[in-house]
N, C-alpha and C positions, 0 to 999 in steps of 0.2 A: 449735085452737091447736096448730100443728105444731112450734113452737120455743119454748123457755123464754126468759125474760129473765135476763141475767147481771148480778149486782151484787156488791159487796164490802163487808166490814166490817173495821174496824181492831181488831186484838186485841193485848193486851199479852203480852210475854215478857221474859225476862231480858236479851235483847240489843237491846232498843229497839222491839220490836213487829213485827207482820207483818199482811198483808192475807189474809183468808180469802174465797174466792169462794163464791157460792151461786147456784144456778139456781132460778128461781121460775116455777111453773105456776099458771094459774087467776087468779082475781080478786084483785088486790093489796089490796083492801079487805075481803076475806073475814075473818070472825071465827073461822072454823074453820080451823086450820092443822095440816097434817100434815108433820112432818119425816121425810125418808127419808135415811138415812145409810149409806154404803157400807162395804165391807170393806177390809182392810189395804192392798192394792195397787190398789184400784179408784178410782172417782171418781163424782161426782154424776149424770152422765148415764146411769149404769146404770139409773136409775129412770124413764127417759123413758116407757116403755110403761105402767108402773103409774101414774105421775102423771097422764097423760092419761086413763087409765081412771077414776081416782078423780074427777077434775074433771068428766068427761062423765057419770058415773053419778049424781053429786049433782044435776047439772042435769036429767038425764032423769027423776029421781025427785022433782023439785020440792023438793029439800032445800036448806037454806042453802048458799050457795056455799062451795067449798073452795079454799084456797091450799096448794099443795104446795111445800115448800122442800127442795132437794137440795144440800147443801153439798159442796164439794170440801175434804175435811179437809186441813189445812195440810201442805204437801209434796207434794200431789197436784193433778192437773188444772190449773186456772187460779190456784190459790192460791200464795202465796209459799213459798219453801223456807226452813227455819229455819237460822240460822247455826251453832247448836250441834246436831249430829246426835243427841246423847243427850237432847235435849229432845223428841224424838218419843215422847211418853209419853201415857198416858190422862189424866193430870191436865191437861196442856196442851190436849188435844182437848176434854175436857169443859168446861174454862174458856172455850175459844173458842166452843163451842156456847151456853154461857150468855150470853156477850156478844151473840151473834147474836139469841138469843131476847129478851133485854132490848131490843135495838135495834128489832126488829120490833114488840114489844109497845108501845114508846113511840110508834112511827109509827101504829099502829092496834091498840087493845086486843084481845088474843086472848081469846076467850071459851071456846074448846075447843082443846086441844092434844093431838094424837096423835103417836106415834113409831113408825116402822118402821126397824129397824136390822139390817143384815146383818153377821154376824160382829163385827168391830171396832165397827161402828156400833151393834150391840146392846149391847155392853159400855158404850159411851158413854151409851146410853139408860138402862141400869140405874143408872149413876152419877148421872145427872140425875134419874131418877125417885125416887131415894132422898133427894134434897135438897129443901129447902124453897124451891122455885122460886116466882117471882111468879105463874106460871101452871103448875099441876100437870099432869103428863102423865096424861090420862084413860085412854087405851088405849095399851098398849106391845106391839109386835110384835117378838119376838126371832127372827130368821131364822137358825136352826141355830147358836145360841150360848147359853151359860149361864155360870154361875160356874166350871164345869169345862172346861178345855181340855186335851186329852190331850197328854202329853209327846211322843208320836210325831208329832203334828201340828206341835208347836213345832219339833221336829228337822227336819221337812220344810220349814217356813218358813225355817229358817236356811240351807237349801240354795239357795232360789230368790229370796228377797226381796232386791232390789237388784242382782241379777245381770242386767246389761243386754245387750240385743242391738241390732243395727242391721239395718234391713230396707229393701228397695228399694220394696216396694209394701204397701198395706194388707192384701191377701190373704196375703202372706208373713208379715206380723206376726200376722194373725189365726190362721194355721195354727200358728205357733210358740206363741201363747198357748193355743190349744186343747189342745196336748200337756200343758200344766199344768192345764187346766181341765176335763178330761173328767168329774170328779165333779159338775160343774154339771148333768149330765144331757143328754139329746138336745136338739139345736137344729138348725134348718135353717141352711143356709149364709147365707141372708138375715138370720136372727135373730142369728147369731154375728157377721157383719160389722157389724150395727147396734150390737152390744155392744162391738165392737173399735175402731170408728173414733174414739172419744173416748179410747181408751187409748194413743194415740201422739201424738207431736209431731214437727214437721219439724226436721231438723238443717240448720244453715247450709251445710254442705258437701254437702247433698243426702241424700235418704233419710229414714228415720223411726227413732225410738227410743221407748221407753216414756215415758209422761207424767210419771212421778213422780221425786222426788229419790232417787237410789240410796242415800243415807244413811239412809233410813227403815229399812233393814235392820240398821243397826249396833246399836240397842238390842235387836233380836230376837236377833242373834247373841251378845250379851253375857249373855243370860238363862241362869241355871243352873237345874238341876232343883229345887234347894232354893228358889230365888227364885220359881219357878213355883208350887210348892206353897204358899208363903207368900201369893202373890197370889191363889191360889184360895181360901184361907181368908178373906182380906179380902173377896173378891167374894161369898162366901156371906153374910157379915155385911151387905153392901150389899143383896143379894137379899132377905134376910129382912125388911127394913123397907119394901120396895116396897109401895105401896098401890094402884098402878094395876091396872086390869083387864089381864091379861097373856096373850098367846098365844105359844106356841112353835111355829114351823114347823120341823119336823125332817126332814132328809134321811135316809131310811131306811138309806142306806148310808154315813152320815157317819163319817169317821175321827175328826173332832174331838169330837163329842158322843156319848157312849155311851148305850145304852138305860138303863143304871143311873142315869146322871146325869139323863136325861129323867124317869125315875120319881121321883127325889128332888125335882126341880123341881116336880113336880105335887103333892107332899105337904107342901111347906113354903113359907114366904114368900108370894108372891101366888098360889101354887097354879095354875100355868099350865094353860090349856087347851092341848091338844097336837093339832096337825094334821100327820100324817106324810105325806111325799111319797115315794111308791115310785119306785124306779129312779134316785134322785138321792142324791148324797153331800153334800159341803160345797162350795157351798151352793146352794139353789134361787135362780134368777135373777129370779124374779117377773115373767117376760115371757110365760109361758104362761097361757092363760085359766083353767085350773083353779087355778093358784097365785094369780092375781089375784083370783079369786072368794073364796079363803080370806081374803084381806086385806079385800076389800070387805064380806064378810059380818060379819067381826069388828068392823069399824068402823061397821057399820050404814049403809053407803053403797051401797044397791042399791034397785032398784024393788020 
C-alpha cells in the first residue's frame, strides 16, 4: 500500500465547527489502531514511512492487522483553518482527537490503541492518555517531548512559526525548510524531498507556499515566560497520572528537552523508558530504520 486514504471528521469549535483531515494506512477493519500525530508546523504525511513499516511488520509477523491513523491537526495540511487564531490551543487539538477516536471506535470497536506523538503530537497524546477515554492508550510514544519545554526553544518558535515564504519549486522549498530543520539529523536528499512534498501547497498565482495557516503562530508569539512555566506545572500534573506504558525517544542534541527533564520523566509518572538517538536534536523524523525499529520494538510489532 503506497498511498493512504484521506478522510475527514467534523469537530466542534466556538465558531461553528471545522473539518479535520486524517490519513489512514492498513486494514480499515483492524482492531489495533495506532495514532501518529505530528509536530507544530508539520502534517500527517510525516509518518508515511513509519506507518507502512508498522502495517507490513504486523503482516510479516502474522500479528493481528494494524490500522495507522495520521491526522492533520486543524490548521495544517488538508484540515480546515480556524476562524479564531487564538483557538489554536492544546484543548482544541485534544478535543478534535477525542472526536476522531470516538468516530473510529463507533465504526469499528478499537481493541488496542497506541499513540506516537512527535513534539506537539506528544503533548496531545499525554492529555488524552490522562483522560478516561472509551479506549485507553496502551502504549504511548513521546518523540522528543515531555512536560518541560525550554524557554529558549519557545523563543525560537516565536521567530519562525507562521513566517511564510513563496517558492518556485519543491526543491527550493525543501532547501529553505532544511535550514530550519537541521536538528532533525542527517537525511538523504530523497528522504528530505519525501518529507517536504506534503509541506507545501500551490498558490493560485503560481509557485508554492507552506501548507499551514500562518495564524498558528499567533498563540505561540503571545506566550509569556510566566505562562510557559504555569503550563509546564499543569503538564507535570497530567504526566503524573498517565497509566500507559510510555517510551521517550530523545534526540541527544535536543534544544527542547534537557537531560535533566529526561531523568525526571524516568523517575515519576509513567516512568518512561528512554531511547536516545545520537546525532539528532529536536526531533527524530522516524524515517530511518534504527528509529523505526525503536517504535516497532516498543509496540511489539516485529517478527
